[in-house]
N, CA, C and O atoms as CSV, one atom per row, in Angstrom:
chain,resi,resn,atom,element,x,y,z
A,1,MET,N,N,-3.610,6.824,-7.678
A,1,MET,CA,C,-3.247,7.192,-8.543
A,1,MET,C,C,-4.733,8.394,-9.299
A,1,MET,O,O,-5.919,8.348,-8.972
A,2,SER,N,N,-4.154,9.240,-10.222
A,2,SER,CA,C,-5.826,10.324,-10.409
A,2,SER,C,C,-5.699,9.787,-12.414
A,2,SER,O,O,-4.744,9.640,-13.177
A,3,ASN,N,N,-6.803,9.688,-12.526
A,3,ASN,CA,C,-7.057,9.633,-14.177
A,3,ASN,C,C,-7.109,11.084,-14.979
A,3,ASN,O,O,-7.407,11.313,-16.151
A,4,TYR,N,N,-6.725,11.938,-13.959
A,4,TYR,CA,C,-6.857,13.316,-14.573
A,4,TYR,C,C,-5.166,13.575,-14.893
A,4,TYR,O,O,-4.225,13.217,-14.185
A,5,PRO,N,N,-5.122,14.283,-16.143
A,5,PRO,CA,C,-3.604,14.440,-16.425
A,5,PRO,C,C,-3.162,15.572,-15.256
A,5,PRO,O,O,-3.891,16.139,-14.442
A,6,VAL,N,N,-1.939,15.679,-15.427
A,6,VAL,CA,C,-1.409,16.726,-14.830
A,6,VAL,C,C,-0.929,17.913,-15.570
A,6,VAL,O,O,0.067,17.781,-16.283
A,7,ALA,N,N,-1.627,19.258,-15.468
A,7,ALA,CA,C,-1.612,19.998,-16.318
A,7,ALA,C,C,-1.099,21.343,-15.593
A,7,ALA,O,O,-1.595,21.862,-14.593
A,8,GLN,N,N,-0.017,21.770,-16.317
A,8,GLN,CA,C,0.614,23.016,-16.051
A,8,GLN,C,C,-0.352,24.347,-16.012
A,8,GLN,O,O,-1.350,24.467,-16.723
A,9,PRO,N,N,0.074,25.259,-15.134
A,9,PRO,CA,C,-1.092,26.453,-15.445
A,9,PRO,C,C,-0.733,27.024,-16.699
A,9,PRO,O,O,0.462,27.011,-16.993
A,10,GLN,N,N,-1.619,27.563,-17.555
A,10,GLN,CA,C,-1.626,27.967,-19.098
A,10,GLN,C,C,-1.780,29.739,-18.615
A,10,GLN,O,O,-1.767,30.507,-19.577
A,11,ASN,N,N,-1.856,30.093,-17.854
A,11,ASN,CA,C,-2.416,31.660,-17.438
A,11,ASN,C,C,-0.615,32.293,-17.525
A,11,ASN,O,O,0.076,32.204,-16.509
A,12,GLU,N,N,-0.185,32.739,-18.475
A,12,GLU,CA,C,1.135,33.325,-18.351
A,12,GLU,C,C,1.013,34.701,-18.040
A,12,GLU,O,O,2.092,35.256,-17.837
A,13,ASN,N,N,-0.005,35.409,-17.946
A,13,ASN,CA,C,-0.358,36.940,-17.407
A,13,ASN,C,C,-1.340,36.929,-16.475
A,13,ASN,O,O,-2.448,37.387,-16.751
A,14,PRO,N,N,-1.076,36.437,-15.331
A,14,PRO,CA,C,-2.654,36.084,-14.024
A,14,PRO,C,C,-2.830,37.693,-14.076
A,14,PRO,O,O,-2.154,38.648,-14.457
A,15,MET,N,N,-4.289,37.451,-13.401
A,15,MET,CA,C,-4.610,38.766,-12.800
A,15,MET,C,C,-4.537,38.744,-11.655
A,15,MET,O,O,-4.383,37.657,-11.098
A,16,TYR,N,N,-4.649,40.311,-10.671
A,16,TYR,CA,C,-4.297,40.197,-9.310
A,16,TYR,C,C,-5.777,40.226,-9.040
A,16,TYR,O,O,-6.706,40.764,-9.641
A,17,CYS,N,N,-5.715,39.448,-7.903
A,17,CYS,CA,C,-7.151,39.267,-7.099
A,17,CYS,C,C,-7.121,39.410,-6.041
A,17,CYS,O,O,-5.970,39.471,-5.610
A,18,ILE,N,N,-8.433,39.577,-4.798
A,18,ILE,CA,C,-7.944,40.021,-3.808
A,18,ILE,C,C,-9.211,39.039,-3.519
A,18,ILE,O,O,-9.939,38.598,-4.409
A,19,PHE,N,N,-9.400,38.682,-1.685
A,19,PHE,CA,C,-10.631,38.099,-1.311
A,19,PHE,C,C,-10.453,38.753,-0.070
A,19,PHE,O,O,-9.357,38.563,0.458
A,20,VAL,N,N,-11.205,39.428,0.488
A,20,VAL,CA,C,-11.590,40.267,1.943
A,20,VAL,C,C,-12.579,39.755,2.370
A,20,VAL,O,O,-13.497,39.344,1.661
A,21,THR,N,N,-12.526,39.682,4.090
A,21,THR,CA,C,-13.404,39.247,4.995
A,21,THR,C,C,-13.640,40.785,5.701
A,21,THR,O,O,-12.805,41.609,6.073
A,22,ILE,N,N,-15.087,40.820,5.728
A,22,ILE,CA,C,-15.313,42.339,6.466
A,22,ILE,C,C,-16.682,41.420,7.243
A,22,ILE,O,O,-17.544,40.860,6.565
A,23,ASN,N,N,-16.666,41.408,8.665
A,23,ASN,CA,C,-17.546,41.524,9.581
A,23,ASN,C,C,-17.933,43.009,10.199
A,23,ASN,O,O,-17.256,43.936,10.643
A,24,ILE,N,N,-19.306,42.795,10.017
A,24,ILE,CA,C,-20.428,44.095,10.057
A,24,ILE,C,C,-21.269,43.949,11.259
A,24,ILE,O,O,-21.810,42.864,11.468
A,25,LYS,N,N,-21.439,44.996,12.115
A,25,LYS,CA,C,-22.358,45.142,13.322
A,25,LYS,C,C,-23.713,44.820,12.795
A,25,LYS,O,O,-24.234,45.416,11.852
A,26,SER,N,N,-24.196,43.941,13.394
A,26,SER,CA,C,-25.555,43.601,13.166
A,26,SER,C,C,-27.008,44.345,12.797
A,26,SER,O,O,-27.940,44.049,12.049
A,27,GLU,N,N,-26.664,45.730,13.920
A,27,GLU,CA,C,-27.914,46.534,13.064
A,27,GLU,C,C,-27.709,47.186,11.770
A,27,GLU,O,O,-28.675,47.862,11.415
A,28,PHE,N,N,-26.664,47.164,10.934
A,28,PHE,CA,C,-26.086,48.083,9.752
A,28,PHE,C,C,-26.315,46.711,8.757
A,28,PHE,O,O,-25.899,46.953,7.624
A,29,LEU,N,N,-26.808,45.494,8.881
A,29,LEU,CA,C,-26.476,44.588,7.891
A,29,LEU,C,C,-27.202,44.637,6.356
A,29,LEU,O,O,-26.694,44.331,5.278
A,30,GLU,N,N,-28.521,45.113,6.631
A,30,GLU,CA,C,-29.431,45.489,5.438
A,30,GLU,C,C,-28.561,46.741,4.693
A,30,GLU,O,O,-28.209,46.503,3.537
A,31,GLN,N,N,-28.273,47.761,5.139
A,31,GLN,CA,C,-27.674,49.044,4.780
A,31,GLN,C,C,-26.248,48.867,4.547
A,31,GLN,O,O,-25.728,49.859,4.038
A,32,PHE,N,N,-25.512,47.947,4.759
A,32,PHE,CA,C,-24.484,47.403,4.300
A,32,PHE,C,C,-24.601,46.698,3.129
A,32,PHE,O,O,-23.895,46.997,2.166
A,33,MET,N,N,-25.336,45.872,3.084
A,33,MET,CA,C,-25.549,45.039,1.553
A,33,MET,C,C,-26.112,45.984,0.688
A,33,MET,O,O,-25.595,45.989,-0.429
A,34,GLU,N,N,-27.136,46.890,0.894
A,34,GLU,CA,C,-27.207,48.146,-0.166
A,34,GLU,C,C,-26.292,48.653,-0.562
A,34,GLU,O,O,-26.068,48.642,-1.772
A,35,ALA,N,N,-25.506,49.231,0.267
A,35,ALA,CA,C,-24.266,50.144,0.020
A,35,ALA,C,C,-23.287,49.804,-0.792
A,35,ALA,O,O,-22.755,50.622,-1.543
A,36,SER,N,N,-22.910,48.412,-0.717
A,36,SER,CA,C,-21.839,47.704,-1.424
A,36,SER,C,C,-22.177,47.261,-2.617
A,36,SER,O,O,-21.295,46.918,-3.404
A,37,LEU,N,N,-23.565,47.192,-2.964
A,37,LEU,CA,C,-23.978,47.097,-4.280
A,37,LEU,C,C,-23.558,48.073,-5.450
A,37,LEU,O,O,-23.405,47.860,-6.653
A,38,GLY,N,N,-23.382,49.567,-4.452
A,38,GLY,CA,C,-22.977,50.505,-5.442
A,38,GLY,C,C,-21.833,50.713,-5.618
A,38,GLY,O,O,-21.465,51.474,-6.513
A,39,ASP,N,N,-20.819,49.967,-4.647
A,39,ASP,CA,C,-19.221,50.182,-5.264
A,39,ASP,C,C,-19.061,48.673,-6.247
A,39,ASP,O,O,-18.304,48.640,-7.218
A,40,ALA,N,N,-19.799,47.617,-5.864
A,40,ALA,CA,C,-19.514,46.506,-7.061
A,40,ALA,C,C,-19.877,46.871,-8.011
A,40,ALA,O,O,-19.245,46.430,-8.971
A,41,ARG,N,N,-20.972,47.779,-8.323
A,41,ARG,CA,C,-21.603,47.784,-9.544
A,41,ARG,C,C,-20.837,48.896,-10.346
A,41,ARG,O,O,-20.632,48.807,-11.557
A,42,GLY,N,N,-20.423,49.977,-9.548
A,42,GLY,CA,C,-19.341,50.944,-9.984
A,42,GLY,C,C,-18.226,50.213,-10.421
A,42,GLY,O,O,-17.988,50.544,-11.582
A,43,SER,N,N,-17.537,49.479,-10.068
A,43,SER,CA,C,-16.039,48.734,-10.145
A,43,SER,C,C,-16.037,48.173,-11.505
A,43,SER,O,O,-15.148,48.407,-12.324
A,44,VAL,N,N,-17.521,47.088,-11.818
A,44,VAL,CA,C,-17.097,46.683,-12.908
A,44,VAL,C,C,-17.763,47.318,-13.939
A,44,VAL,O,O,-17.783,46.706,-15.007
A,45,ARG,N,N,-18.387,48.536,-13.882
A,45,ARG,CA,C,-18.953,49.420,-14.932
A,45,ARG,C,C,-17.889,50.593,-15.311
A,45,ARG,O,O,-17.866,50.907,-16.501
A,46,ASP,N,N,-16.975,51.299,-14.399
A,46,ASP,CA,C,-16.539,52.012,-14.422
A,46,ASP,C,C,-14.971,51.903,-14.238
A,46,ASP,O,O,-14.141,52.803,-14.369
A,47,GLU,N,N,-14.787,50.670,-13.927
A,47,GLU,CA,C,-13.299,50.434,-13.668
A,47,GLU,C,C,-12.818,49.627,-14.950
A,47,GLU,O,O,-13.515,48.624,-15.101
A,48,PRO,N,N,-12.029,49.742,-15.722
A,48,PRO,CA,C,-11.745,49.240,-17.210
A,48,PRO,C,C,-10.732,47.579,-16.986
A,48,PRO,O,O,-10.586,46.550,-17.646
A,49,GLU,N,N,-10.397,47.936,-16.117
A,49,GLU,CA,C,-9.678,46.536,-15.285
A,49,GLU,C,C,-9.636,45.844,-13.831
A,49,GLU,O,O,-8.868,45.246,-13.078
A,50,CYS,N,N,-11.099,46.361,-13.936
A,50,CYS,CA,C,-11.979,45.315,-12.600
A,50,CYS,C,C,-12.776,44.263,-13.651
A,50,CYS,O,O,-13.714,44.596,-14.376
A,51,PHE,N,N,-12.359,43.313,-13.589
A,51,PHE,CA,C,-13.295,41.992,-14.000
A,51,PHE,C,C,-13.859,41.553,-13.465
A,51,PHE,O,O,-14.626,40.789,-14.051
A,52,ARG,N,N,-13.977,41.637,-11.947
A,52,ARG,CA,C,-15.037,40.720,-11.084
A,52,ARG,C,C,-15.155,41.254,-9.775
A,52,ARG,O,O,-14.193,41.283,-9.006
A,53,PHE,N,N,-15.910,41.538,-9.578
A,53,PHE,CA,C,-16.204,41.964,-7.965
A,53,PHE,C,C,-17.614,40.980,-7.350
A,53,PHE,O,O,-18.730,41.292,-7.765
A,54,ASP,N,N,-17.493,39.981,-6.508
A,54,ASP,CA,C,-18.339,39.291,-5.792
A,54,ASP,C,C,-18.708,39.810,-4.624
A,54,ASP,O,O,-17.840,40.453,-4.033
A,55,ILE,N,N,-20.194,39.668,-3.915
A,55,ILE,CA,C,-20.167,40.165,-2.725
A,55,ILE,C,C,-20.885,38.831,-2.043
A,55,ILE,O,O,-22.055,38.610,-2.359
A,56,ASN,N,N,-20.421,38.209,-1.399
A,56,ASN,CA,C,-20.956,36.891,-0.777
A,56,ASN,C,C,-21.195,37.098,0.716
A,56,ASN,O,O,-20.342,37.754,1.313
A,57,GLN,N,N,-22.095,36.693,1.305
A,57,GLN,CA,C,-22.423,36.738,2.743
A,57,GLN,C,C,-22.577,35.129,2.965
A,57,GLN,O,O,-23.095,34.256,2.269
A,58,ASN,N,N,-21.766,35.097,4.499
A,58,ASN,CA,C,-21.117,34.199,5.169
A,58,ASN,C,C,-22.584,33.324,5.686
A,58,ASN,O,O,-23.057,33.610,6.786
A,59,ALA,N,N,-23.233,32.284,4.842
A,59,ALA,CA,C,-24.211,31.309,5.210
A,59,ALA,C,C,-24.461,31.169,6.946
A,59,ALA,O,O,-25.486,31.394,7.589
A,60,GLU,N,N,-23.066,30.693,7.429
A,60,GLU,CA,C,-23.018,30.684,8.746
A,60,GLU,C,C,-23.332,31.961,9.819
A,60,GLU,O,O,-23.972,31.952,10.871
A,61,ILE,N,N,-22.684,32.968,9.187
A,61,ILE,CA,C,-22.737,33.923,9.655
A,61,ILE,C,C,-23.149,35.208,9.323
A,61,ILE,O,O,-22.541,36.089,8.715
A,62,PRO,N,N,-24.228,35.195,9.789
A,62,PRO,CA,C,-24.795,36.630,8.243
A,62,PRO,C,C,-23.996,37.956,8.407
A,62,PRO,O,O,-23.871,38.729,7.457
A,63,THR,N,N,-23.457,38.201,9.631
A,63,THR,CA,C,-22.809,39.688,9.703
A,63,THR,C,C,-21.293,39.571,9.019
A,63,THR,O,O,-20.533,40.531,8.899
A,64,ARG,N,N,-21.040,38.397,8.655
A,64,ARG,CA,C,-19.806,38.241,7.670
A,64,ARG,C,C,-20.309,38.382,6.265
A,64,ARG,O,O,-21.373,37.937,5.834
A,65,PHE,N,N,-19.141,39.257,5.422
A,65,PHE,CA,C,-18.919,39.148,4.153
A,65,PHE,C,C,-18.020,38.930,3.588
A,65,PHE,O,O,-17.070,39.514,4.111
A,66,HIS,N,N,-17.624,38.150,2.399
A,66,HIS,CA,C,-16.652,37.490,1.619
A,66,HIS,C,C,-16.256,38.485,-0.092
A,66,HIS,O,O,-16.938,38.146,-1.059
A,67,LEU,N,N,-15.492,39.300,-0.247
A,67,LEU,CA,C,-15.618,40.076,-1.224
A,67,LEU,C,C,-14.420,39.327,-2.178
A,67,LEU,O,O,-13.389,39.118,-1.538
A,68,TYR,N,N,-14.392,39.005,-3.218
A,68,TYR,CA,C,-13.733,38.413,-4.386
A,68,TYR,C,C,-14.050,39.294,-5.409
A,68,TYR,O,O,-15.093,39.455,-6.043
A,69,GLU,N,N,-12.475,40.082,-5.480
A,69,GLU,CA,C,-12.303,41.142,-6.882
A,69,GLU,C,C,-11.204,40.609,-7.395
A,69,GLU,O,O,-10.305,40.102,-6.723
A,70,VAL,N,N,-11.229,40.702,-8.616
A,70,VAL,CA,C,-10.136,40.561,-9.866
A,70,VAL,C,C,-9.930,41.386,-10.602
A,70,VAL,O,O,-10.812,41.874,-11.308
A,71,TYR,N,N,-8.731,41.740,-10.619
A,71,TYR,CA,C,-7.602,43.041,-11.292
A,71,TYR,C,C,-7.016,43.146,-12.158
A,71,TYR,O,O,-6.059,42.393,-11.979
A,72,ARG,N,N,-6.904,43.681,-13.212
A,72,ARG,CA,C,-5.778,43.296,-14.134
A,72,ARG,C,C,-4.405,43.205,-13.485
A,72,ARG,O,O,-3.768,42.255,-13.941
A,73,ASP,N,N,-3.812,43.844,-12.638
A,73,ASP,CA,C,-2.884,44.129,-11.947
A,73,ASP,C,C,-3.097,44.922,-10.526
A,73,ASP,O,O,-4.235,45.354,-10.338
A,74,GLU,N,N,-2.005,45.182,-9.397
A,74,GLU,CA,C,-1.882,45.599,-8.358
A,74,GLU,C,C,-1.982,47.323,-8.967
A,74,GLU,O,O,-2.788,47.956,-8.284
A,75,GLU,N,N,-1.532,47.909,-9.744
A,75,GLU,CA,C,-2.050,49.208,-9.961
A,75,GLU,C,C,-3.873,49.585,-10.302
A,75,GLU,O,O,-4.577,50.560,-10.035
A,76,ALA,N,N,-4.109,48.397,-10.939
A,76,ALA,CA,C,-5.809,48.428,-11.049
A,76,ALA,C,C,-6.475,48.634,-9.849
A,76,ALA,O,O,-7.333,49.509,-9.737
A,77,LEU,N,N,-6.101,47.794,-8.819
A,77,LEU,CA,C,-6.582,47.608,-7.730
A,77,LEU,C,C,-6.259,49.371,-6.781
A,77,LEU,O,O,-6.961,50.018,-6.003
A,78,GLY,N,N,-5.055,49.569,-7.285
A,78,GLY,CA,C,-4.865,50.944,-6.637
A,78,GLY,C,C,-6.119,51.916,-7.138
A,78,GLY,O,O,-6.825,52.630,-6.426
A,79,ALA,N,N,-6.176,51.753,-8.397
A,79,ALA,CA,C,-7.053,52.904,-8.945
A,79,ALA,C,C,-8.658,52.637,-8.601
A,79,ALA,O,O,-9.635,53.374,-8.736
A,80,HIS,N,N,-8.535,51.366,-8.133
A,80,HIS,CA,C,-9.881,51.201,-7.417
A,80,HIS,C,C,-10.269,51.568,-6.093
A,80,HIS,O,O,-11.402,51.766,-5.654
A,81,ARG,N,N,-9.144,51.632,-5.512
A,81,ARG,CA,C,-9.055,52.447,-3.961
A,81,ARG,C,C,-9.370,54.178,-4.058
A,81,ARG,O,O,-9.745,54.817,-3.076
A,82,VAL,N,N,-9.168,54.727,-5.279
A,82,VAL,CA,C,-9.400,56.423,-5.168
A,82,VAL,C,C,-10.512,56.626,-6.100
A,82,VAL,O,O,-10.976,57.763,-6.188
A,83,ALA,N,N,-11.189,55.320,-7.074
A,83,ALA,CA,C,-12.336,55.509,-7.575
A,83,ALA,C,C,-13.444,56.254,-6.790
A,83,ALA,O,O,-13.656,55.950,-5.616
A,84,PRO,N,N,-14.254,57.355,-7.499
A,84,PRO,CA,C,-15.290,57.851,-6.216
A,84,PRO,C,C,-16.194,57.149,-5.662
A,84,PRO,O,O,-16.705,57.473,-4.590
A,85,HIS,N,N,-16.571,55.885,-6.452
A,85,HIS,CA,C,-17.681,54.804,-5.719
A,85,HIS,C,C,-17.239,54.338,-4.706
A,85,HIS,O,O,-17.961,54.274,-3.711
A,86,PHE,N,N,-15.779,53.833,-4.680
A,86,PHE,CA,C,-15.031,53.116,-3.733
A,86,PHE,C,C,-14.816,54.267,-2.203
A,86,PHE,O,O,-14.799,53.922,-1.021
A,87,LYS,N,N,-14.710,55.309,-2.635
A,87,LYS,CA,C,-14.729,56.358,-1.363
A,87,LYS,C,C,-15.881,56.832,-0.965
A,87,LYS,O,O,-15.999,57.374,0.134
A,88,GLU,N,N,-16.613,56.726,-1.587
A,88,GLU,CA,C,-17.898,57.136,-1.130
A,88,GLU,C,C,-18.535,55.893,-0.402
A,88,GLU,O,O,-19.415,56.148,0.420
A,89,TRP,N,N,-18.208,54.639,-0.601
A,89,TRP,CA,C,-18.654,53.650,-0.265
A,89,TRP,C,C,-18.186,53.196,1.397
A,89,TRP,O,O,-18.868,52.876,2.370
A,90,PHE,N,N,-16.620,53.348,1.183
A,90,PHE,CA,C,-15.624,53.246,2.044
A,90,PHE,C,C,-16.305,54.160,3.629
A,90,PHE,O,O,-16.708,53.687,4.692
A,91,ALA,N,N,-16.185,55.599,3.155
A,91,ALA,CA,C,-16.788,56.755,4.102
A,91,ALA,C,C,-18.144,55.887,4.676
A,91,ALA,O,O,-18.100,55.767,5.901
A,92,VAL,N,N,-18.898,55.490,4.276
A,92,VAL,CA,C,-20.431,55.091,4.776
A,92,VAL,C,C,-20.456,53.771,5.269
A,92,VAL,O,O,-21.448,53.433,5.916
A,93,VAL,N,N,-19.458,52.887,5.063
A,93,VAL,CA,C,-19.790,51.630,5.912
A,93,VAL,C,C,-18.436,51.439,6.768
A,93,VAL,O,O,-18.222,50.414,7.416
A,94,GLU,N,N,-17.550,52.523,6.706
A,94,GLU,CA,C,-16.414,52.010,7.591
A,94,GLU,C,C,-16.842,52.212,9.059
A,94,GLU,O,O,-16.056,51.794,9.909
A,95,PRO,N,N,-17.993,52.802,9.472
A,95,PRO,CA,C,-18.341,52.745,11.082
A,95,PRO,C,C,-19.208,51.836,11.396
A,95,PRO,O,O,-19.811,51.804,12.469
A,96,TRP,N,N,-19.329,51.016,10.458
A,96,TRP,CA,C,-20.154,49.526,10.660
A,96,TRP,C,C,-19.357,48.403,10.714
A,96,TRP,O,O,-19.819,47.288,10.956
A,97,PHE,N,N,-18.076,48.642,10.484
A,97,PHE,CA,C,-17.369,47.386,10.613
A,97,PHE,C,C,-17.047,46.777,11.883
A,97,PHE,O,O,-16.651,47.578,12.729
A,98,ASP,N,N,-17.117,45.520,12.248
A,98,ASP,CA,C,-17.195,45.109,13.469
A,98,ASP,C,C,-15.507,44.334,13.504
A,98,ASP,O,O,-15.397,43.207,13.023
A,99,GLY,N,N,-14.285,45.029,14.093
A,99,GLY,CA,C,-13.244,44.982,13.925
A,99,GLY,C,C,-12.813,44.995,12.462
A,99,GLY,O,O,-13.492,45.463,11.548
A,100,GLU,N,N,-11.481,44.369,12.325
A,100,GLU,CA,C,-10.403,44.267,11.161
A,100,GLU,C,C,-10.917,43.732,10.026
A,100,GLU,O,O,-11.558,42.696,10.204
A,101,ILE,N,N,-10.836,44.090,9.014
A,101,ILE,CA,C,-10.847,43.864,7.653
A,101,ILE,C,C,-9.718,42.859,7.038
A,101,ILE,O,O,-8.653,43.372,6.694
A,102,GLU,N,N,-9.868,41.666,6.906
A,102,GLU,CA,C,-8.827,40.429,6.500
A,102,GLU,C,C,-8.666,40.778,4.927
A,102,GLU,O,O,-9.721,41.004,4.333
A,103,ARG,N,N,-7.908,40.822,4.463
A,103,ARG,CA,C,-7.181,40.906,3.189
A,103,ARG,C,C,-6.073,39.520,2.537
A,103,ARG,O,O,-4.952,39.249,2.967
A,104,VAL,N,N,-6.662,38.967,1.641
A,104,VAL,CA,C,-5.942,37.771,1.183
A,104,VAL,C,C,-5.376,38.125,-0.291
A,104,VAL,O,O,-6.335,38.270,-1.049
A,105,THR,N,N,-4.325,38.285,-0.850
A,105,THR,CA,C,-3.894,38.644,-2.337
A,105,THR,C,C,-3.759,37.659,-2.802
A,105,THR,O,O,-3.204,36.957,-1.958
A,106,MET,N,N,-3.999,36.871,-4.068
A,106,MET,CA,C,-3.801,36.085,-4.831
A,106,MET,C,C,-3.388,36.506,-6.271
A,106,MET,O,O,-3.314,37.712,-6.511
A,107,LYS,N,N,-3.089,35.514,-7.337
A,107,LYS,CA,C,-2.753,35.498,-8.687
A,107,LYS,C,C,-4.084,34.395,-9.335
A,107,LYS,O,O,-4.448,33.390,-8.725
A,108,THR,N,N,-4.594,34.784,-10.491
A,108,THR,CA,C,-5.595,33.980,-11.065
A,108,THR,C,C,-4.791,32.515,-11.511
A,108,THR,O,O,-3.579,32.300,-11.516
A,109,ILE,N,N,-5.648,31.817,-11.793
A,109,ILE,CA,C,-4.958,30.586,-12.308
A,109,ILE,C,C,-5.942,30.176,-13.455
A,109,ILE,O,O,-5.578,30.033,-14.623
A,110,PHE,N,N,-7.270,29.992,-12.992
A,110,PHE,CA,C,-8.264,30.045,-13.724
A,110,PHE,C,C,-9.507,30.614,-13.680
A,110,PHE,O,O,-10.091,30.198,-12.679
A,111,PRO,N,N,-10.191,31.395,-14.326
A,111,PRO,CA,C,-9.915,31.257,-15.742
A,111,PRO,C,C,-8.536,31.799,-16.365
A,111,PRO,O,O,-7.667,32.201,-15.591
A,112,SER,N,N,-8.326,31.814,-17.756
A,112,SER,CA,C,-7.307,32.868,-18.402
A,112,SER,C,C,-7.323,34.428,-17.783
A,112,SER,O,O,-8.210,34.652,-16.960
A,113,SER,N,N,-6.424,35.498,-18.113
A,113,SER,CA,C,-6.534,36.369,-18.257
A,113,SER,C,C,-7.528,36.626,-19.435
A,113,SER,O,O,-8.439,37.445,-19.313
A,114,GLU,N,N,-7.332,35.916,-20.563
A,114,GLU,CA,C,-8.861,36.195,-21.687
A,114,GLU,C,C,-9.893,36.083,-21.135
A,114,GLU,O,O,-10.760,36.957,-21.113
A,115,GLY,N,N,-9.977,34.812,-20.514
A,115,GLY,CA,C,-11.049,34.685,-20.030
A,115,GLY,C,C,-11.696,35.445,-18.897
A,115,GLY,O,O,-12.909,35.482,-18.689
A,116,TRP,N,N,-11.028,35.877,-18.389
A,116,TRP,CA,C,-11.738,37.120,-17.597
A,116,TRP,C,C,-11.976,38.305,-18.420
A,116,TRP,O,O,-13.006,38.923,-18.150
A,117,GLU,N,N,-11.312,38.710,-19.277
A,117,GLU,CA,C,-11.825,39.998,-20.016
A,117,GLU,C,C,-13.127,39.408,-21.139
A,117,GLU,O,O,-14.033,40.119,-21.575
A,118,LYS,N,N,-12.972,38.287,-21.372
A,118,LYS,CA,C,-14.220,37.922,-22.221
A,118,LYS,C,C,-15.459,37.809,-21.335
A,118,LYS,O,O,-16.531,37.917,-21.931
A,119,GLN,N,N,-15.496,37.623,-20.093
A,119,GLN,CA,C,-16.760,37.402,-19.240
A,119,GLN,C,C,-17.303,38.877,-18.780
A,119,GLN,O,O,-18.469,39.150,-18.497
A,120,LYS,N,N,-16.260,39.700,-18.775
A,120,LYS,CA,C,-16.741,41.201,-18.335
A,120,LYS,C,C,-18.279,41.597,-18.658
A,120,LYS,O,O,-19.291,41.718,-17.967
A,121,PRO,N,N,-18.001,41.731,-19.928
A,121,PRO,CA,C,-19.329,42.423,-20.667
A,121,PRO,C,C,-20.940,41.663,-19.785
A,121,PRO,O,O,-21.989,42.276,-19.588
A,122,ALA,N,N,-20.675,40.373,-19.448
A,122,ALA,CA,C,-21.910,39.727,-19.197
A,122,ALA,C,C,-22.250,40.017,-17.607
A,122,ALA,O,O,-23.352,39.631,-17.218
A,123,LEU,N,N,-21.477,40.597,-16.772
A,123,LEU,CA,C,-21.368,41.333,-15.825
A,123,LEU,C,C,-22.230,42.852,-15.753
A,123,LEU,O,O,-22.982,43.457,-14.990
A,124,LEU,N,N,-21.757,42.968,-16.716
A,124,LEU,CA,C,-22.400,44.675,-17.086
A,124,LEU,C,C,-24.169,44.572,-17.229
A,124,LEU,O,O,-24.807,45.602,-17.448
A,125,ASN,N,N,-24.876,43.205,-17.080
A,125,ASN,CA,C,-26.034,42.814,-17.346
A,125,ASN,C,C,-26.781,42.540,-16.204
A,125,ASN,O,O,-27.131,41.374,-16.018
A,126,TRP,N,N,-27.148,43.572,-15.255
A,126,TRP,CA,C,-27.657,43.653,-14.002
A,126,TRP,C,C,-28.637,44.818,-14.027
A,126,TRP,O,O,-29.257,45.126,-13.009
């Protein structure tokens, strides 16, 4: 029996998030990382309803990347996909993909939506 209290989720208006896995051809590894920074920075800087855009490189498979993105809602993700920085990024990196992109959609439980909103200004300090 756990000593932790059983808590109900307190996030009444969860954010919409995606977890994306992308495999890149090895000869484009450095170029992909550089190009992806522009999309991530543009997302948190230019999209008011994008609250997180993490780029992670798999420690065991260096040509595999995992993106974690948090948006206000599904419509905000749609706005991301037509943003100039995303369109530019996708046009550049798509030929470097090694296989299909995998996407998982989720809703946030923690932090709360208010927590996501409060942390966004810190993301802009890069």
